[in-house]
N, C-alpha and C positions, 0 to 999 in steps of 0.2 A: 609532555606532548604525547608520549606513547600511551599513557594511561587514559588520556582523553580519546585517542583513537580507538583504544580497546573498549571504552565505554560506548562509543559510537557503534562499533561492530556488534557488541553484545545486545544493545537495545534495538539495533536494526534487525537482528535475528529474531528477537521477540516480536517486533512489529510485523515482520513478514509472516511469522507463524500465526499470529492473530488475524492478519489480513487474509490468510488462506482459510482459517477456521470459520470465520463469520459467514462467507458466502456458501460454504459447504453446508452449514447448519440451515441457512435460509433456503437453500435449494431443497433440503428435506421438507421444509414447510411448504414450498411451492409445489410439491407432489400432490397436494390437495386442491389444486387449482380447479379441476373439473368434477370434484366430488362433493357430496353433501356433508362429509365429516370434517371436523376440524383437525389440525395436526395435533400431535401429542402436546400436552400441557407443558409449558416451560421452554419451548423452543425459542420463542421470541425473547424471553427474559434471559436465556442462556447467551444468545447472540448479543443482546444489549450489554450484559455484564462483561463479556470478553471485549466488546467494542469500547465501552466506556472506562473499564478499569484496567485493561491490559494493553490492547492494541494502540489506542489513542495516546495514553501516557508514554508508552514505549516510543511511539512515533515522535512525540514532542521532545523527549530526551535525546533520541537519536539525531533528530534534526538540529537540536541545540548543540550537542557535542560535535556534530559535523561542521556546524558553523564556527565553533571555537577552533577546530583544526584548520579550517579555511582561513580564519583570522590569524592564527599563529604562524601559518606558512606564508601568509601574505603573497599568495600567488593567484594569478588569474589566467591559467593555461586553458587552452581550448577544451581539453578533455574534462576539466573540472566544471566548466560552464555547461557542457553537454550533460554531465552527470547531474548537476543541479536542476537542469531542465527536466530530466527524467524523474528525479525525486519529486519535483512539483507535480508531475502527472500522477505519481504514486500517491501523493497527498490528496489529489482530486479523487482518486479511486477510493481512498479512505473515507472521504466525505460522502461519496456515492453509497458506500456501505451503510452509513447512517440513514440515508433516505430509504434504502431497501428494508432496514429494520423497522422504520416507521410504517412502511407499506404492509409488512407482515403483521405488525401490531394492530393495524386497522382491518386486518383480515382481507386485504386486497391482494389475492394470490395470483392475479393475472400477470403472466410473464415473469414471475419471480425466479423461476428456475432458469429461464433463458438469460435473464439479467445477471443472476448469480454465476452461471457458467461463463458468461462473457467477462465478468470481473476477474474470474480466476484466470482465464486465458490472457487478458490484458495485463494482469499483475505478473504472470509468468514471463511475458514478453518484456515488460519493463525491468524486472529483476535480472533477466538474462542480459539485457542491454546494459544495465548499470554495472553488472559484474564484468562484462567485456570491456567497457570503457575504463573502469578502474584498473583492470589488469593490463590492458594493452596500452593505455595512455596515448591514444592517437594524436598526431600533430594536426595542425590546421590544414584542411584539404587545400591544394593549390588552386582549385577552381573558384574558391571564395575570393571576392575582391577586397576584403577587409582583413585586418589583423588585430590581435588583442594587444 
């Protein structure tokens, strides 16, 4: 069980690093939004490589290892369900990065910087919330009418 949890944390760290790297690179490409010059060659391919060969496989391994930990513990506590909800939102951010990469590859630089920075802020909030939930393990709020 401990090795699966370690695998989950290691690949989660790789996923987060890749998830921060891709929007930063794409924001650099978005600097050319109102100019007649193209960004330096290779920015889109660098972002695509990190996205397809590092961040996405790490996300899949991390989510799979986390699911195995969930299955081995056989628990359905409130904090775990809340964490899984936030991880789902993080996976949606990952998919959004792919759409941003396609936009840069098509040389559609409009709002790429704003969208990239928005992704970075959203990822930061999600990661902070996930860390808080995992470390604090809050109970079900009394104001909710249902229990797990």
